[in-house]
C-alpha positions, 0 to 999 in steps of 0.5 A: 481479509482476516484483519478486516473481518476482525476489526471491521471498517471505521478505524484509522489507517495506522491501526490496519497497517499495524495489524496487517504487518502483524498478520503477515509476520505470523504467516512468515511473509517478509513485509516492510512498513513505511518504506522510503520512496526517493524521487530521482531527479536529474541524476540525484536521489531526493528524499521528500518524505514519500513512503510506501505503506507496505512492501511485501516480499520486495515485490508488491507495494500496498497502499492502504486507505480508509476513505469513503470512496477510492478516487482516481488520485489514489490509483495515480498515487500508487502508480507513481509509487510503483514507478519510483520504486521499480516495483511492478505490482501494487494493491490499493486497499481501502479498509473503509468498506463493508466487504474488503474485496470491494475495497481492493484494486490491483495496479500494474506498472508496465514500465517496471 
């Protein structure tokens, strides 16, 4: 919320990501950015270029967006990333809103 309060809507996803990583680091929260998510297919791991925007404390996957409106495909994307990574909880965060609380969706992977 602090990042959105300071910057407001209208920037690129990369700007919010960099500032969010900085903010979490200042809070001494373990955060990794652009975490590779390989696809496991028929016993092999295939690197296809999929990357999680952020993984916090190894337990929460955060997918950032800067879109006019979150669409069902965004939730599906996050759920797929959760399934492939083995992480059970994710946050879909759209920074392109007036109030950030209106742009956050929690997604749970019950298979993890």
